[in-house]
N, C-alpha and C positions, 0 to 999 in steps of 0.2 A: 202698027199694032193689030194683031189678029182680032177677029170677032169675039173669040172666047179668050178672056183675059187670063194670063197666068197668075198664080198667087203673088208673085213679085210685082206684076203690073197693078194688081188690085191694091197692094200695099202702097205703091207710089201714088196712086190716085187719092189716097187718104191725105196726102200732104199738100199744103199750100205752095204756090210757085217759088216763094223765097227759100223754102227748104228743099224743094226738088232739085235745085241747081247744084246741090252738094252731093246728090246721089249719082253714082256711076254704075254701069253694067258690071256684073261680077266677072264676066269674061272667063268662064270656067275652063275653057280650052287653053288659056294662057298658063295654067298651073303645069309645071314641069313634072316628069315622072319622079324626080327627087323631091319636089314639093309634096307630092302625095305620100312618099315614103316618110318625110318629116312628120306629116300629120299622123300617119299610122303609128310611128314610133312614139310620138309624144302622147297621143290619146290612149294607146294601149298601156303605156307605163303609168299614165295618170290614173286611169280607171282602176288598175290593180293597186296602185299606191294609195289612192284616196278611199278605197272601199271601207276602211275603218277610221279614216281621218276626216272625211267630209260630212257635212250635214246629210241625213238620209235622203233629203229631197234631191240631192245632186244626181245620184245614180238613176233615180226614178225619172228625173227631169231630162236626162240626155235623150232618151227615146221620145219623150213627150214633146221635145222641141226639135226633132228631126236631125239629131246629131249622132252619127255612128263613129266607130273607131277605125274603120277600114279605109275611108276616103274622106276628103274634104267635103263638107256639106254644101249643097247648092242653096241659094236663096229661096228658090221655089220650094224645096223640101222643107226648109225651116219655116217659111211663111204658111205653108199648108198646115203645119202643126201648131205654130204660134197663134194662128187665127182662132183655134179652138180655146185658147187661153185669153183671147181678147187683146193680143199683142201682134206686132208685125216686126219685120226687120228689113233694112235697106243696106245696100253696099255703098261704102264711102272709101275715099283714099286717105289713109293715115289719120293724122290729127285734124279734126274739123274745129271751127271756132267753138268755144265753150257754150256760147248762147245758142248755137245751132244744136249741139249735142244735148243740152238740157231741154230745149223746146221739143225736140224729137221724143225724148224720154217722157216728158210731161204728156205727150200724145200717145204714150204706150207704144213707141216705136224704138227698136234698138238700132243704133248705128254700128254696122259691122265692117271693120276694116277688111278689105278684100285680100290684101297681100298676106303672105305667110312668112314667118321667120326663116332665116337661113339655117342650114344644118350646123353652121358654126355657132349659132346662138340658140341652140336647142333648149337650154335650161332657162334662159330669160332673154327678152329683147326689150329695149326701151321704146320701141315703136309699137303702135297698135297693130295687131295682126289677127287673123281669123281664128287662131287658137284661143287667144285671150278673149276676143269679143264674142265668139259664139260658144265655145266650150266653157268659157268662164262665166259670162253673164247670163246666158240664156237658160241653162238647166234649172236654176233655183226659181225661175219664174213659175214653175209648176206649183210652188208653194204660194198660196193666196196672200199670206201675210207679207212675204218678201216682195211679191209683185206690187202690192199696194204701197209698200215703202219706196220701191224704186221709182214709181210714178210720182210720188210725193217729193222725193228728193229732186227729181227733174223739175218740178214746179218751183221749188224753192231756189234751186240753182239758177233757173231762168229769171226769177224776179230779183235776185240779189244784185246789188249795185257793184259793178266792176270798176276798177281804176284804170287810168291811162297806162300805167305801168303793167297792169295785168295783161294787156294786149301785147306788150313787148315781150313779156315772159312766155306767153303762148307762142308767139312767132319763133322765139329762140328754141323752145322745146321741140317745135315742129321741125325746124331746121336740123337740130341735133339728131332726131329720130331718123330723118331721111339719110343723113350722111353715115350714120352708124350701121344702117342696113344696106349701104351701097358698097359692094365688094371692090369697086374701083376707087373709092375714096382714099386719099392719102392721109398719113398720120397728121400732116399739117392741117388738112381740112377738118379732121376730127377735133384736133386741139383748138382750132379757131371756133368751131361750133360750141365746144365746152366753155370757152372763154365768153362767148356771147351770152350763153345762159347764165353764167356766174355774174356777169356785169348787169344783165337785165334784172336778176333777182336782187342784187345789191342796191339797185337804183330805186327800189320800192320805197315810197315815202311812209307808208303805213300799211297795216293789214286790212284789206278791204273786206266788205261783206262777201263778195264773190270768192275771195280766197278762203274765208272761214267756211263757206259752204262747200268748197272743193276739198278742204281738209277733212270735213266730216264725211264726205263721200268717199274719200280715200280710205279712211279708217273703218268704213263700214262696207260699202259695195265692192271696194277693191281689196281691202286687207282685213276684213272682219272675221272674227271668231265668235262662236255662239256656244252657250252651255255654261259649265262651271269653270272657274279660273284654273282649277287643277287638271281638268280633262275636257278642254273645249273641242269643238268641231269646226271645220272650215266652211265658210259660205262666201267669202270674198273672192271675186274673179281673179285678182292678181295672184292670190295663193292657189286657187284651183287650177290655174293654167301654167304654173311654174313648179316643176318637180323639185328644184333646188329650194325655193322659198317655202313650199309646202312641207318640206322636211325641217328646214331651219326654224320655222315658226314654233315648233314644239320644243326646241332646245331650251335648257334652263337660262341661257344668256339672254333670251328674249323675254322682257318683262311683260306680264299679262295684267292689264288694268280693267276694272269694270267700266263698261261703256256709259258715257253720259254726253250731253251737249258740250261739255268742256273739251272733248276731243277736237272740236273746231279750233281750239287755241294752240294745238300741237302741230308743228310743221313736219314735213317729211322730205326725204331726199330720194328722187327716183333712180339715182345711180347706184344705190347700195341697198342691201337687205336691212329691214327695219329693226331698230333696237327695242321697240316696244309695240305691242298690239293691244286692241281693245276688244273686250269680250261682252257681247250682249247676253242677257239671261235667256232670251228666246227671240225668235224672229219677229214676233209681234211687238217687241220693245222698240224695234228700229223706227217705226212710225212715230212713236212717242218721243224719241230722242230728236228726230228731225223736226217734229212740232215744237219742241223746246227751243231749238235754234231759231225757228221761224218767228217765234214771239219776240226775238231780240232784233229782228231786221226791219229795215225802213218800210218795206211794203206792207208790213203789219202795223207798225207804230206811227208812221207819218210824222206830222208836226215838225218841230225844230230839229229833232234828231234826223229825220229823213232829209230835210232841206240841207242841213249841214253836211250830211254824208254825200249827197249829190254834188254839192259845190266842191268839196275837196277831191271828188273822183275825177273831175274834168272830163267826163264822158257824157254821152247822150243817155238821158233817163227821162221818165215821165212822172209828172206830179198830178195826182188825182185830187180834184177840188170837191167841195161839199155836194155840188149838184151832179157829180159823176163825170164832169168834163175832165179830160186828161190833157195836159200840156207837155209836149215832147220838145226837148232841146237840151242845151248845156247850161246848168245853173251857174251864172257868172257872178252875181252879187246878191247878198242878203243884208238887209238893214233891220236892226232890232229897234223896237219902239220903247218909250219910257213906260208904257202900260201894255200888258199882254192883249193879244187879239182873242185869246181863248185858252182853255186848258192845253198845256204842252205846246203853246204857240206864242212865243215872244216876238217872233219875226213880224215886222210890219210890212215889208216890201221885198219882193224878189224880182230880179231881172234874169230872164232866160235868153241866152244868146241864140240868134237864128242860125240856120233855118229852124223853124218851129212847125209843129203839127198839132192840130186839135183833134181829139178822138173821144169816143164814148163806148165803153164796154168792148174795147179792142177793135172798133171800127172807126176809120178816119172820117172826119166831117168835111173833108175836102183834101186837096193836095197840099203838101208842105209848102210853106212860103218863106221868103228870105227875111221877113221882119222879125225882130226880137219880140218877146212877150214881157209885159210888166204885170206882176201879180200883186194885188193889194189885199191884205188880210184884215178882215173885220166885217161889220154888218152892212156897210153901205153898198148900194147897187150902182153899177155902171149903166147909164142910159143907152138906148139903142141908137140914138141919133142926136146931133146937136151939141151945143156947148154944155159943159158941166163944171161943177166945183163941188168936190166931195170931201167930207171929213170922216175920219175913222176914229174909233175909241182908242187906238194905239197912239194917237197924236199925229198921224199921217194926214196930209191934205193933198189932193190931186186936182188939177184943172187942165182944161184943154177942150178939144172938139172931137166928136165921133162922127165919122162918115163911112158907110159901108163896112162897119165892124172894125175900123182902124182908128186909133186915137192919134191926133196930130197936135202940134203945139203943146205937147205934154210937159207939165211942170209938176214937181213934187217937193213938198217941204215937210219937215218933221221937227216940231217944236220951234218953228220959225227958221230952221236951218234948211237951205236949199240942198236938195239931193241931186246928184248927177244921174239922170235917166235919159233914155233915148227920146228924142223929140217926136218920133213917129214909131208906133208899136201897137201890137195887139194888147188890149187892156182888159184884164179880168179881175174880179173881186170875189173873195170867198171867205166865209167865217171860219173855215177849217181846212186842213190838208190831211185827209184820212190816210193817204198812202203816197209814198214815193218809191217807185220801183225801177229796176234796171231796164235799160233799153227803151226803144220807142213804144208808144201806146198801141200802134198798129204796125207790127214788124214787117208785114207784107208790103204795105204802101211805102214805108220808109226805105225798105230794101229796093223797091222798084226805082226810086229816085236816086238813092245814094249808095246802094250796095256795091261793094268792091268786088272785082273778079276773084275767083278762087285762086289763092296765091301759091307760087312755087310748083305749079303743075309740071314745069319743065324738069325741076330737080327730082320729083318723084318718078317721072317718066324715064329719066336717065338711070336712076337707081334700078328700076325694074328691068330696063334693057341690059344693064351691066350684069344683073343676076342671071337673066336668061342666057346671055352670051358666055357666062362663066361655066355653063354646063356643056361639056364637049358632046357632040352628037353620039359618039360611041358609048360614052358613059350614060347618056340618056337612054340609049337603046338597051343597055344592061338593066337599068332600073325598070324599064318597060317590060323586059322579058321576065324579070323576077315577079313582077306584078301579075303578068299573064299566067305564069305557072301557079301562083297562089290562087288566083281566081278560078283556075281550071279545076280546082278541087283536089287534084293529086299531082304531086311533083316527083317525077321519077328520079332515081339516084343519078342516072347517067346525065340527064338534062341539067340537074343541079351541079354536077361535077364539071360539066362543060362550061357553065356560066362562071363557076368559081375559078376555072383556069383563065378565062377572059378577064375576070375581075382583078387578077394579080397585076395587071398593068396599071392599076390604080390603088396602090397599097395604102394611101392616106385616106381613101374613101371609106371611113369606118362605118357609115350608115349602110352602104351597100354590103359590106362584109357581115354586118349584123343581120340583114335581111336574108343573105345566103345561109348563114349559120342556122337561122330559124327553119328555113326550108329543108336543111340537111338533118334536122332533128335536134340541133344543139340549142343551148340557151343563148339568146341574143345578149351581146355585151353592151353595157352602158357607154355613152359617149365619153371620150377622153376628158377627164376632169369633172365628170358628172357623178353625183351621188347615186349609188344604186338604190332603187326603190325597195 
């Protein structure tokens, strides 16, 4: 790293190590001449198309966030501009885990997929790409109300509790996006990826908090409209980055509904255009709606609701006790007492499966340990050392010995009935559970010990290699020559005619033909099957 940091290097240094490992160099030189032509084609058409359809902040925000129409933006250009708005951007590969995406966003950092859609998928791609992530999400950040909403949405998504099945759905979506953008993928591979997603979605036992949060994000940040129901404007990135969807969304067949937190109960299908969309009255309403959802989630409500949500999720979460101590692990067992421990807390005992981690205010109080944790709810206090026999107002009784913070010979009874508890465990007592939140209490320490490697790197690398190899050197040279003529400021008729003759060897290369037609003074034609803007 040089003595003078680049804007992107400064953005990277903002991140803790557990997030940095998902960041990759943009590798700007890896973009092919056709990739640059794809960007130019899409952005020029979008800007022209969205002039009267997008929220006014969109066109203003393109320049404010370092995004031009002529070439793919660099992370340095974007970060130089975004820093003035209090945001940053980092380059990532495709779909990253939802918890990583939302934590970055909560830190005011955009995750930008470095790859770009193929010219075959000009209208829409199921994979994250730099058109969607930069030209879709970044420009509206120039509006302070939207920027505040996006950060708040990240915070809520990060704290929402995800289920074990949510992880399977994420992995299936990621695999599908990779194979669909791989020109060498067979129809059988695509069909298998489609089946995997369908099966993972069907296997969900219930709608998790994380799913509800992602739905609201979809209907706002991705597919949101703002203004009146009869004449809304676009602000959602999915619509802003898709010519087809940004046209379809205004058709009468798409139902327009007033936005509320109820949108979190409406599912979506990423493989087709949406049958309904939600309209915010103004961008300032977005934070209000996200706040309405937050008030229903476990990290805000805690108590029995949060404990039960964590238990059915079967995932790692953290329980915040009354003194601020957070216990991270998988909630395995809850025992309700004949008398409540307090308001909204009928649970007398919780068993958290190891490994467990204790933390406070996001900072670990030590390394994770293999022991489970037993949490007793009520007013009694656990001694620091020696034998104990504790009684709680719930009817719970605990006995055993404490040495070096660990309880041994642990026994628990409730109303005279023996409860199955680990004989050796961390033992904590609390009169309340103010919060139960998704993921570990200290994500960095947990990731250091248990973080899995970034998955399917080989699959993404193969897809990129196949895409680069699919562009013949002669064809790449023609795209490069067209670009050089355009950037030169004047394209002579003879030079254009010579390129046009060479391009006849590639009659199916519609994008090259459109570029040449523009240089010759004609009107570029839309892609085959595309709606003209």
